[in-house]
N, C-alpha and C positions, 0 to 999 in steps of 0.2 A: 503492500499499499504504498502511495506518497500523496503529500501536499504543498500547497506551492503559502510562501509566504512573502509579500510584499510588501510595502509602505512611507508613507511621505511621499507619494505621486504629487500631491500640490495642486491639480487639475483647476485650471483657471486664474495659474498667479500669473503667467506670460500674458505683458499684455504687448509685443511687440510682434507682428504677424508672424515674421520667418520664424520665432522661438515659440511660439503657439502653435506652428506646423508642428516643430519638433518635439512637444512637448505630447502630443496627440498619439503621433507613431510612435513612441517610446511606448507609452501608455493602451494603444492595442496591439503592438506586438507583445509586450508583457505576458497579457490574457490570451493571444494567437498561443503562445506557448504554451500556456496552461491547458489549451484543451488539444494542441497536438500532442502533448507528452501525457496527455488522459489519467490527471491529476485528481482526486477523489476528492478533493477540496481547496480552496481558497484564506488565507486567512490574510486579513486587511487591519494593521492594529491603529487607523486613526491617519491624520490628514490626507485622508483619500482627494479632497477636496480643500481649496487652498482660503475658502472662506465659507460657510455653512450654505448658500443660496448663491452660488456661482449664475453667471450670465447664461442666458438660450442656448447659445450659441456651443457651449461646456457640457451642461446637460443632454441635448441631444446624442453628441456623442458615445456621454457615458452611457447612457442608456441604451442605444444601441448595441452597443458594446457587451455589455450586462447581460440583454437581453441573447446573445449568441451563447454567452456562459452557460444562461439558464435552459436553454434550450441541448447544450452538452450533456445536462444533467450534473452539473458542477454547482454543488451549493457555495458561498462566498460566504464569510463569518467576517463579522467586520464589527470596533466598536469607535467610536469619534476620538479622533485628536485635540490637539492645542487650537487647531483654526478649524475644523470643521464642524467642533462642538455648540450644540444649542442645549438650553437651560429647560427647553420646552419643547423640545423634537419635533423642531421647526428650520430643520433642515433639509434637502435634496436626498439626504442618505433614507432620512426617514420616508423621501415618496419613492424611493427603491426596495424599499424594508416592505413598504405596504403594497406592491405590485408584485412580493418575491421575489424578485432579482439576489439581491441580498438576506443576509439575515441579524438582525444586531444581538448581539452577545450577552450583554449587560444585563443582570436577573439580579437587582439590588431589593434587599428589605430592609430596614431601618427597623432596628431592636429596639424596645425597652429603657435596657440598659444602656445605648445612646451606639452599640455594637452593627457594624453594618453585615448582612449575612448575603454571599453571592448564591446563585444556584449554577448547576450545569443544564448546557445541551450536547446533546447525544448526537451525534453526528451518525446518521442511519446507516450508511456504506460501510463506515468501520469501525462502528462503537467508540470511537477516541472521545472523549468526554473533555470540552469547552467552556473554557471560563474565563470572565475579564473585566477590565472597568475601562470607561472611558478616560480619556484625558483632562484633564482644566485648563482654562489660560493661566498666564503665571504660577502655573505650579500651588497651584490651591488642590490641584489632585494626590498631592502627598498630605492632605489631612484626610482625605477618602481610605489612605492606606492604615493610615494611624490608629481607623476604626475599624477597621477590617478583621471580621473574626476569618482566621484562617485556620484553626482547630477543625472547624465542619471542614472548609476544603482540604487539609492534609490530610484527614481523616479517610476520605474518598479513595475505592480503588480503582485499577485500572487507567491506560493510556490517558495522562491525561495532560491538557494545553491552558495555558493562562496566557493569555494577552491582555498586554500592558502600552501604556503610550507614557514616556517619561524617559528623562535621563535618569543613569543608573551610576551613582559614583565608581561602585568598583567594578564599572568595565572603563579603564584607561585606556586613551587615543593622545596616539603625538599629535592632536590638536587640539589636548583639553576638555572639556565639557563648556558646552555653551548654555549659559541659563541656569533655572533651577535644577534637582537633581535630589535624589535621595536613595540613602542606601538598600541593596538589595533585602537586608533581615526583613522591608518593608511586603517584600513579599510572599505569596506561602510556598513553604516548602513540599518537597517532594514529587512536583508534577516531573513529567516526562519531558514537555518540552515548553520555553519563557517566548512569546513572539513577541519582538518589542517594537517599536514605532518612535518617533520625534528624530534620535540621532540620525543625521544624515550619512552615515560611511558603514562600509560592512562591517562590522563585530560578530564574532562569535566563541565563547570562553564556557567552561564548565568550573564550575565550584563544588565544593560539599553541600550537599542536598540541596543544588540550585544546578543539576543536569541543562545544557543546551540553553542559553541567554543568549539571544538571536537578534541582533537591530541586520536588515537586508540594507541597511541605506536608502539614499533616493534614488529613482531612476530613473530622474533627470534634475527636476525641480526647478533648476536658472538661478536663486541667490547668487550674488555676487561671489561668494566664497565657494559653493558650487561649483561654477562656470572656471573658476579659476584651478580648483584640484584638479576636474576635469580635461584641462589643456593641460598639468600635469605628468595626467596619467592614470589619474582615481579611476579605477575600473565601477560602472555602475550596472547595477540589476537585481536581479530578487533570489529567493534562496528557495532551493529543492529539498526537500525532507524523504527520506524512505523510512519508512517504519514496518514492525508488528507489533510483540508487546513492550517494544523500547525502541529507541532512533539507530538506526543500523547506518546514515547516514545523513550530512547535512552538507550541501553543494550550493555553491555560486551560481548561479548563472547568470554570462555577461552579455547587458545590452547595448546596441551599439547605438547612440545621440545622435550629434554629430561630430564635424570637423572643427577642430582650432587653431590658431597661433597665439602664441602669448608673448608679450613684449616689457621686461622688467628695467627698470633706471634704477640706480642707488646716485639719491639726490643731493646726499651727507657731505656737507663740508663744500658743496658747490655753488654757483652762481645759477642763477633760474636758463641762461644764455644760452651756457654751455649744457645742461639738459635740456633742450628745447634741440639743439645740434645732434645729441644725441637719439635722441627721439624720432629724428627722421632718420639720421643713417641707418637705423635700426627698422625703421619701417621700410623702409628701399629693399630691404633682404630678406621680405616675405613675399607670400601671395596669398591673399587675401580671399580669393573666391572662393565664393559658399561655404565660408568656414566663419565661428564667432572670432573676432579678435580679443585679446583682453591687453588693456595699457594698465600698468600700474606701476606709479612711480612713490616712492617712499625717501623717508631722510629730512633734515633741515637740513637750509640751504644759508652760507654764507651770508647772505645777502639779496634785499628783494622781497614780494611779497608772492605767498604761493600762486595768486592768480596770474602770476608773471610765467607762470610753464606754461603755457598756453598751446592745450591739445586738440583745439576747435578744427584745426585746419588739418592736425594730419587724422581727426575722424572724417572731414567730409572727403580729403583725399582716399581715404579707404574704405569709404562706403561707396565713392565713383566707380571704385576699383574691383565691387561686385562682393563686398563681403557682406556675412548675414546680418550680423551688429558688431557696434566695437563697445565693449563695456570697459571704463574708463574709472579704476582707484586713485584718490590722491588723499584719500583719507588719511594717509599715514605719513603726510607730507606736511613740514612744518620750515615755519619763516623764523628766526635769530629776531628779528622785528616785533614780533609777538609771538608769544607761547607763556602759555597755560601754567597758571601757580597752584600750585596744590593748597588745598585747603581742610581743615580737619574739623568734625563736626558730634554733636552727643546726638545727632540724628539726620533721616537724611532732607530737609529742607532747610533746618539750622549749615548743617555743608552746603547746598546747593547757595546760600543767601554768604556765606561765606568765602566761596570761592568767587562769585560774583564782584564780592565787596574787595577781594584781595586783584582782581585781576580790571577791573573798571576803569583803572586808572589808567591803563596803557592805551586807549583810544579815546581819539580828538574829536568831538563833536562840537559843533557851534551852539548847538541846543544844549542849554542847562537841562533840564529835564534827563538826558537821554545819558547825564554822566551822573558823579555821587549816586548820594542815597537816593534822590528819585531815581535814578537809571537802576540799582539793583531792584527796588519794588518792579518797577518797569519790566525786567527782566524776567523775573518770576513770573510774572504773570503772564509774559508771551511763552516761560519755558509751559508753566501746567495749561495754555490752551493748545501749545503743539501738542502735548502729550497725550490729547483727548483721543479716544480711542473712535474707531468705526460702529454708528452701534448694528445692535440687531435690525436685520431687513433694508439698512441704510447702504445704497448703489456708492458706489465710489465717485460717480459724476454730484452724489449730493451729498457725500461726505468732506471732497475739495474744498466745493463754493462753502460752504458753511466754516469750515474752519477759517478760511480764508477773511471771511467776510467780519467772525469774532479779531479775527489778529490784528486789521485795520481797522475795527471800532476801537481797539486795546490803545493803536501806536493814534488813533486819532486823527484818521485820514479817510478821506471819502470814497468810496470804493470807486466813486465814477470817476475820481481824479487821479486814482492808480492804474488807470487804464493804460 
């Protein structure tokens, strides 16, 4: 018997048309592989979609493909991820479950003593017993795991699979752990396989009491960090597991996505003109046609501003030469003319206030409201507003204007004057 384990597909993430096609092709290729290999079932522990209700274009091809999987007689077991989570089951995942194309795994019951009990689903074809918890936003799922009645889950016999979405601190990777994570000990012991989601790199480890804790990683996703890793040779795909009473093998199935070129420039102790010259020379040495081009500039300039490192002309040149998309990272580029001074505090708000107060004196503005104590207050207001998340069911073309208009109001700028 065998099952497939996919995760973090993030359908609907891409806004660039060329990358939208890659995103869709990789997703369809993954499910085609599952059908051709005649897997008994498929596990998807979260972030199947990038938001709970993606645009109709994404829903249409997702429904069409899952219909093919359904017609092939392959059950798909799913939990929410932190991106596609909906507290009121208002998600395209719920639509797919309603028509029977997928099966939501989480069967949770709140007990009088404050604990949470989970029930098992039994896969009819193999007898595998499946339980799991959905992922929540900003690491709040840890609260669920701390309340989880692990004894009942551990007492169950048979071949057991646990689906979860979140980072595990015990799962060391070369890139470290991004965001919130929790100890492995919060998961129930004694399961045959732990199907993880959230971490975007393939990772398979075994521990005492926790056999086969596995993250398949993202098949594509397309965050800048993902694209950069892809350009450096990171393999992407899903996991195929052979089992009977126990797991016999865990194999990574690679999926091709697209071609890449990467240009990296060390700007440390250099002038902007020198960096610009190197970028031009390195750009001449690549063939960008039908490729994702990654440009990464990092380091601290000896003089000038980070804006003096101008990549707009290079981007235009690469696009004219047929690149799929040019992805530029300058967030690790610094200038000696302006460097952030660190500051401490007793809590998050105090740290923010102290950082602004320590650094605002470096700025040169004619308007007094933008500097000093007034400037700090204004900066904190802007930070709070820009940190506002997208509301449930709010579309991006509604979210961006809402935040923009609120920011302009804080700055006292009429939105008609800002055009």
